[in-house]
N, C-alpha and C positions, 0 to 999 in steps of 0.2 A: 233794659240797658244795651240789648244788642239787638241787631237786624234779626228777622226771622232764617234770614240765608245764613246771616254769621251764630245763631245757635244751634243751627242745621250743623256747619262745619262742625259745632264745638261737640256737637254730641257724638257726628263721624268719627271723632275723635276719641273719642271715651269720656270727655267732660262733661258734666252737669253743669250749664248754663249758670245754674244757682249758688257756684262753687266760687263767680269772678264779682267782682265789688269794691270796695275799698277795703284799705288794710285789714283792717276793724272788722269787716263784714269776715272776710277769708279767714280772717284767723279762727273770728269765731264757730265755725264751717269745719273749719279742721277740729279746734278744740272740741266740740263737741261729738265727732269721728274718734277722737282719742282716747277721751273719755266713756266712749260704747266699748271699743276693744278693748282696753283697760278694765274695764268693769270684767265683762264676759270672759278675757283673760283667766284674772285671777280667781274668779267662780273654779272656770275648768280645770284651774292648780290644786285649786280647793278639793277640787271636789264635789263641789253643791251645785244647787241648781243656780243656774244665772236667772240674776233679777232682768236685763235685760237681751232683746233677739240676740243671736248672730249676729256677727257683720258681716256684712256683703263686701266682697274682693272691694269693690267701690270705697267701699269706709275703709277697709284695709289700706288701700292707695293712700284717700286721705289725710290719714291717721300718719300717714311716713313723713308728710309732706309738712312744707314753712307758707306762709303767706308770700309771695313774692309780686318784688310792683312788676308792673310793666313797661315801665320805663323808669331807667335809672334814679332812683330818687335825689343823688346827688349832682346831678343835671338842673335840681329845684332849688336845693337847701344845700350850705355848705356844708353844715353839722345835725346831723340827723336828730330831727326832734327837737331842732331851736326854732322858732318863728322869726326870731330877728337874725337867724341867718340867709333868708329868704332869698334866691333869685329873681325868683317870680312869686309877683307878692298874693298874699291868701293860701298861700300852698301849705299844705298841713299831710305828713307823710303817711298818716292814722288815715286817713279819707281819700289817697292816692289810688287810680284804681291797680288792681294785684287777681292773681290768679294759683292758686295752688302748686308746689313746685317742689318735688320730693326729694329725702335729704336736707343737710344745710349747707351753707354759703361754702364751707372749705370740704364738705365729703367729697372725695374723687370719685368722678364718676353720676353724681347726685345731680340733677333738675336743677336745684335752686345752684348749686356750684357751677353748672353750666352758665345758666345768667349770668352770673357773678364776674366770672372772666370774661364775657363777653362781654357784658358793662367796661369792664375795665379798656378790652381793647377798642373798644368802640370809642371811647370819649379821651384817648390818644390818640385818634384819626388813623385816617388810612397808611399814615408812613410813621405812624407811632409817636410823632413828634410835639402832639398837639398836648399841652400843659395846665396844671388845674389855673382857671381865671382867663383864658384864651377864647375863643368864640366855637362854637359848638352849633354849626346853624340849626336852626328848627326842622327843617325839612331832612337833614341828615338824621336829628334826634326821632324822627316817625321813621324813617328807612331802619335802622339800627334797630330799635325795639321793636318793629314787625318782623324781623330779620331774626330775632333773637327771639320771640316769643313763638314762632315760626321752629328754630331749635327746638326747643324745649319741649312743644307738644308734639315732636316728633322723637326725641328721647321717652321721654313718655309715653306715647304710643306702642313704644316698645315693651314699657315695664307695665301699660295698662293689659297688653293683650297677654304676659304672662300670666294674669289674674283672671284673664276670661279662660284660659286652660285649662284654670285651675279651679273655674264657678262658674262663670261668669257673670254678667253685671246684670240677665234679666233683660226685659224688651224694650228699655229706655235706652240701651248703647248699643247703636250701632256696627258697622265693621272699623276697622282701625284706615287712617287715613285722615290728612292733614286739607286744608283748604283755607288759606288765610282768613280774615277777617277784616 
């Protein structure tokens, strides 16, 4: 999905490139991490031997996430999940590129909340006066999406760094840092 340079930047930032993909793909990665964490934690709490390996810090992080669109869905669809409301022909919110974002859209301090607020502010335009239905230039959509992804990755790098200090991610994940893709 990404260039070798982008994959290296994602790894450096603490992300596994396999976590990125369509909404459905990313949500599936998150669900698998949540399932493993829940099964392990329930067994430990019950004092029984877990039937799954102990989740890694990366899996714990992923389990705290939701699948977040890399570009605001509302730019392409006026009613989520309704293909008849597409602004761009063929758009599908479940197949649009996504990344894991910790927290949920309204959780203060979460990555997903940061992205949601940035989306709302970006859509309103630089002076805050753009309203629904007004032109949102493609070049600005791209620039806003790139900026939002960098902000989320920067916040995530702090979350991921705390997890590294508690046990690390192992050899696949390098030092914290972000280089835009």
